N, C-alpha and C positions, 0 to 999 in steps of 0.2 A: 308851352305854358305848364308842362309837367303833367303828371297823371291826374285824372279826375277820379275822385273817390266819393262813393256814396255811403252815407251813414244810415244804417238801418236801425231804427229805434225799436227795441223789443219791450213791450209793456203788457203785462197781464192784469186784467181787472177782475177782481173776485166778486162773487155774488154778494149783494148787500144783505147782511144778516143782522148787523148791529150798527147803529149810528151814534155819533157823539150827541149827547143830550144838549138841550137848549142852554142849560147852565154852563156846561163845559165849553160850548161854542162862544159864549159871551166874552167879549173882550179881545178876541183874536182879530188879527189885521189881515184881511184877504188881499191887501195890496202888497204884502210881503211874502207871498207864496205863489208858486206856479199853479194856475187854476186847475190843471189836470190833477196835480198832486193834492190840492185842496179837496177836490171831490173824492179822491181815493182815500185820503186820510180821514175825512169825515165819515165815510161809509164803512171804514175798516179800522177802528181805533186800536185794535189789538194786533193788527198785522204789522210786521216790521218793514220799514222802507229804507233803502239806501239813498241818502240825500247829500247835497252840497249846500253848506251853510255859508253865505257871504256876510261878513261883518258889516255893521252899520257905519256910516260915515262918521269920522271923528276928526276934530281939528287939533287934538292933543298930539304933540310931537313925540315920536318914539312909541306910540301906542300901537302895538303890532296887531294887525287885523286877524291873523290866524290864531293868535292867543286869545283874542276876545271871542272869536267864533268857538274855539274849544271850550272856553269858560261857559258859554251859553249852552253848549251841548251837554256839558257836565251837569249844569243846573237842571236840565230837562231829563237827566238820568239816561242819556243816550250813550251809545258805544262809539267813542272817538275812533276815526279812521286814520287820516293823514292830514298834515298841514298842507294847505294849498295856497301858499303865499302868492303865487302867480295869478290866482283868481281872487285874492283878498279874503280867504276864508279857510274852510276845512271840510273834510268828508266825515260822514258819520252814519250810523244805523240807529233808527229810533222807531217806536211803534207810532201808529197814526195819531193817538192822543198827544204824544210828546212832540210830534211834528207840529201840530196845531199850537201847542204851548210855546214853541219856539217863536212863533209870529208875535207873541206878546212881550218878548224879551227886547229890551232897549238896545242891546248890543247886536241884534240880528237885523241885517239889511234885507236879505231875501233868502228864501229856501227853495231849492229846485231838486228835482229827482236826479239821482245818479244813474242815468240811463245806460243800458248795455248797447254798445255800438259795435257794429261789424263792418270793417273796411272791406270793400269789394274792388278787385282789380277790374278795370274796364278795358276789355280787349281792344276796342276801337281806338280809344285814347292812348293806350299803352303802345300800340303799334307805331304811333308817330313819334314816340320819345326814345325808343330803343336805339342805341348807338353802336353796340358791339358789332363790328364789321362782319365777322364770320357768321353770326346769327342772322343778321339781315340778309346776307348773301344766300343762305340756305332756306330762306322762306319762312322763318319763325313768325314775323309780324303778319305775313300773308295768311298763315294758318289761323291766327287769332281772329283776323277780320273776316275771313271767308267762312269759317266754321264756328266761330265763337268758343272754341275749345281752349281751355287753360289748365286742364287736368283736375277739375273739381272732383273731390271725393276719392281720387285714386291714391292709394298708399304706395310710396316708393321707399324701399329699405336702402339706406346708405350704409353699407358694410365697410367701415372705414375707421378713422381716428376720432370720431365724435363730431358733434355739431354745436358750435358756440351760439348763444342767443344772438339774435339780430332782428332789427326792425323789419327787415325784408322777409323774415320767416315767422313773424309773430303769430301765435295761435295755431301754427301748422306743423310744429314738431309734436306729433301726437303721442310719441313714446320714445324713451331713451333707456338703453340697457348697456352695461359695461362688462366686458369679459376680460379686461386687461388687468384687473386688480387681484385676481385669484379667488374672488368671491363667486358664489353660485351663478350670478349673472341675472337671475330672474327679477330681483327688485329694480324698479325704475330709478334712475338717477337724474339729477338736474342736467339739462343740456350743457355740454362743455366740450372743448376740443383742445387738449394740451399740445397736440401736434400741429394743427392748422390746416391739414390736408382735407379732412372730411368736410369742414365748413365751406371751403372753396368749391368742392364737388357739389354740396347741397345747394349752394347759391346758383350754380349753373343749371341744376335741375329745376329748382322751384323758387328762387328769389323773386320777389315782386317789385324790386326797384325802389322801395320807399325811401331809402337813404340816398338815392341818386336822382330823384325825380324821374325815375323810369329809365335812365340811361343804361344801367347795368342789370336789367331784368333778365331772369333765367328763362328757360324754354317753357316751363309749365307753372306759371305763378299762382295757380289755384290748387296745386297738388299738395297732399299731406306727406310729411317726412317721418320715417321711422329710423331713429338714430341707433345703430348697432355698432358699438365701439369695440373693435377687435385689435386695433393698432395702437401701440404705446406712443409716448411723446417723442421717442427717438426715431420713429418711422418704420419700425419692423414689428412683425408678429410671428407666430408659429402656425403651422398647418392645423394643429389641434385646436388652437384658440379660434382660428377662422372657422373651422368646422362647427364649433360650439355656437358661434354666431349664426351660421347658416341654419343649424338645427332650430334655434330660437325663432328665426324668421318663418320656418316651416310651421312650427307649433302655433304661431300667432298670426298667421296670414289672414284668417277669417276675422279675427278681432279688429285688425286695423286695415282691412281690405288691401293687403299687400299684393299688388299685381306686378310690381317691378322690383328687381334687386340690382343695385349698381355696385360693381366690384372693381374699383380703380386700383387694382393691385395685381401682383403676380409673382410667381417664383420660377426659377429656371426649370425648364422641362428636361428632366433627367431620365424619364421612362415613358412608355406609351401611356396615352390618356386612359387606355383600357384598364390600367392598373393603378391609376392615380386617384387617391381619395378625394381630392378637390374636384376632379372631373365628375366623379360619381355623385358627390353632393350637389354639384351644379345641375346635373341631370335630374336628380330627385326634385329640386326646386322647379325645374322646367316642366317636367311631367305633372307636377302638382298645380300647374297653372300660373307660375310666376316667371315672367320673362327675365332671364339673367343676362345682364349687359356687362361685358368685361373689357378692360383695356388690353390692347395687344402687347404692350410693353414698350420700353424706351431704349432698346438695345440695337437699333438699326445703325447703319444701313446694311449690316450683314444679314445673310439669309438664315433661315431656321432659327430665328430669335424670338418667335412668339412664345409668351410665357403661359404657365398653367394658372388658372383654369381656362384661359382664353384659347388654348389649343384644342379644347373639346369641340366636336362638330355640332353639338346641339345648342351651345350658347351663342349669343350675338357678340362677336368680337369686333372691336373698333380700333382702327388706326387713326393717326393724326394728320390733318392737312394744315399747311401753312397758308393762311389767307392773305399774307403780305400786307395786312393792315387795311384792306379795302373790301367792300362787299362784292366787287366784280370777281368773276370766276376766271377770267383770262390770264390773271397774273398769279394764280394759285400754284402751289407745288406740294409734293409730298414732303413732310417734315423729315429731315435727314435722319433723325434718331428714332423715328417710328419703326417698330419691329416688323420684320418681314417673315413670310412663309417661304416654302412650305414648312409645316410643323415637323418638329423632330420628336420621335423617330417615325411618325406615322405618315408623313408626306401629304397632309391635308392642306388645301389652299386656304390661307388665312391672311389678313383679316377678312371679314365679311363685307365691310364698307368702311369709309373714312368720314370724319367730321372735323370741324375746326378745333385745333388743339394748341396753337402757338400764341403766346402772349394773351391769354384769355383773362379778362378781368371779372372777378367774382368776389364773394364775401371773405372778409378777413377775420381771423380769430386773434384778437389783441393779446399780446404777451405769449403767444404760442411759440414753439420751437422755430417754425419757419418764419414767423413774424420777427423774431429776434435775429435770426441768421441773415435775413434779407430785408432790412428796413427800407431799402431803396425801391422795393417792389410794392410798397403801400400806395394806394390810389384813393384820393379824396372823392367823396360824394358831394352832397350839398353842404356838409360841415367840413370846412377846410382844415379845421384844427383837430379833428378826430377822424382820420381816414377810415372809412368803413369797408374798403375793398382792397384787393391784393391781386397782383398780376403773376400768373403762373403758366408754364407750358408743360405739355406731356400728353400721352395718350390717356392719362388720368383725367384730363380735361375734356377730351373728345368723347369718352364713354358717357358721361352724364348728359351731354347734349342729346345723345341717342335715347338715354333713359327718360329724359323729359319729353321727348317726342312720343315715346310709347305711351306716356301718361295722357297726352293729348288724344292719341288714337283710341285709347281705352275709354276716355270720357265720351267720345263720339259713338263708340261701339263696344260696350262692356263685355260682349260675348266673345271677343277675339281671344284665341289661344296663342301661346307663345310661338308655335310653329307658323301660325297665320301672320302674326306680327312680324316675324323675321322675314317671311316671304314678301310681305308688302314693303318692308324697309329696303330689302335688296332689289326688289322689282321696280321700285320707283326711284332708286338712286340715280343721280345724274352721271352719265358716262364721262370719263375724263380723257383728255387727249394724251395723257401720260399715265404711267403705271401699268399694273398687271394684276391678275387674280391673287398673286402673292405679295402685292404691295399696297394696292388700293381696293382690292376686292371688287365688288360690283360698281364702285364709284362713290361719289359724294352724296351724303345724306340730303334728301330733298324733303323738308318738313311738310310743306303744304301738300305736296303730292302724296306723301305717305298718309297723312291725316285724311285726305280726300279719297284715297283708294277704296274701291269696292271689290277688289279681287278676293275671292273666297278660298283660293288655293292655300296649301300649307307647304312649308319648307320640309323637304324630306332628305335627310343626309344619306349619302351613299355609304357611310361608315356605320358600324353597329354601335350600340350603347356600350358603356364600360362594363367590364366583368362584374364589378361590385354592384352596379345597378341591377344587372340582370339577375344576379344571385338573390338580392333582396326583394325583387318584385314577384318572384314565383308565387309566394303565399298570397299575395294580393290579387293576382290575375287568374289563378287557377279556376277553371270553370267557364271562363269566357271563351268565345269562339277564337280559334287559332287561325291566323292568316300568315302567309309566307311571302317574303319579298321576291324570291326567285325560285320557281318550281324546278329549275334545272341546276340549282346550286349544289355543289359537291356531287355531281353526277346524278342528281335527282333523288338522292337518299340522305338520311341522317347518318350519324356515326355508327349506328347499328345496322345499316343497310335497309331501313324501312323507308318506303316512299313517303315523301312529304305529305301527300294527300291522305295517307293512311294513319298518320300520327294523331293520337288523342292525348289528353292530359294524363291518362293512365299509362301510356306507353312512351311518353316523351323522354328523350335522353337529354337531360338538362346540362348542356356543356357549351363550349364556345361555338361549335358549329351550329347548334340549335339557335342560340340567341342571336347569332350573327344573321341568320336567315329569317328570324321573326320580323313581322311587320308591326313594330311597336306602336305606330300611330293608329293601328286598327283597333286597339284596345279601348275600352271605355274608362278613361282615367277620371272622369267626373264623378263616377260612383264610389271612388275611394275616399274614405275619411282620413286624410293625411295627418290631421292634428292628433289622432289617436294612435298613430304608429309610434312605437317606443324606439326612437332612433338611437338612444343610448346603448341599445343592445348590439349595435353594429360594431364589428371590429374593423376600425378604419386603417390600421397599420400606419399610424401617423409617425412623423419624425419631428425632430427639433429644428428642421430646416427653417431658415428665416424667409418670410415672404416680404419682399421689399416693394414699396408702392411707387417709387419714383425712379427706379433704375439704379445701377451700381451694385456693389457687393453688400453694403450695409447702410442702413439708415437713410437719412434725407439727402437725396442728390437731385438737384433741380437741373432741368435742361434749358437751353436758351430759346 
């Protein structure tokens, strides 16, 4: 029967300080106004009210109801809003006295309040209408019904090509910023996606299925989205542009409660993550409390094809599973194009886990580059004449499924840190009969198990942080207690021959040996005011390298 929506009416009643006089009230018609509005307007004649004015019945052919409603509004000296022919009238804003005056106008049939309505996704009802096989198979509807979690209040940054307006995201794109125009980037821009990729990603994270009666609902239909546009219409960006977007996320994380950043993009790994500026920036976001979810890449089936920043050991790297168009798990397989580890040149096992990523249906950005290139991939929702959805494949589609899951986890337990989230995701993943740590990681995402997990442990990489991260953190951490990963590392001494147990902040030799042996998770990261850090002072050593979001050497390349 579709999703059940509850309309919540928000109405504030002011204290009665002035009332309409008896003379002013004379002649008004109480039968032509909502009783609640009548009481409010009578008690508050100078207060403005948003109203809907329905025109009176007329038998005159061609006499337009909306025009007559507007004429009545003008006579009452109200502020006309919009013609509402579908309701036989118009919207307007008038003070209480003018609202009462409207009831005396022969052209007015009825006056009602223009209430504020908030549509609410019902997890129990929505679970029964979701049809995306992969999402059903990994337990998305089970998480909704068992825990009531839909990501309410959690901000998810979509660092991508933009997010186009959609009924499925109405009211939940809380900020938009564009770094592709050469402008400073800080001013907010209207939601839009000239490429088409970011909108699809956003729908998988947080679409509420409005345009499909719930069939194509995303994982966290209550989450808020922060649109960080770093990718142009052609499908590529530069490392420096991407870094600017990541800096903006860091600076605004508290403003929009950004707890997750989805990065369905990647560049070829040409050097160790320890010297990679994207890896450093991803680590900064991670230790600042933002779970960074990254697609593994679409360059499989060859080994060592995981891209940056997905090859960083601290981020959550997601490969793609082919669900074969069914919710059953016994016919699943690893998508042939999903990138494999170990990472080059560091030899780290990646991805961390896999999620459905083949032929995923999510939101369409009408007129975008992808929309024009692949019109056959448009998918209709409830309106057959205006398809609201689009079918795409890639690890770009698998990553947002994990990002949405994290939003559910954080709604249920807001105190979880990125390392704890990663541990729970990997620890609850469903083992697969095929694959390996370098192809499927710990297994297939299990949404309901991850959301329901109470494991308090944290993921601890066996690899050190990047050199750039270690260098920048010194000034922030100095003075805190120092903990070491391995007392026997490097023969039990640092580069100057000092025992690890004897090192203090005054005697520390701040070099690769030291920061490799530091126990970074032992520091108190919560005490750092990240927003006040001037990240523009960092020398990122950026290049003009293109970061490609769908695979291939340049631009938009879709996988099957």
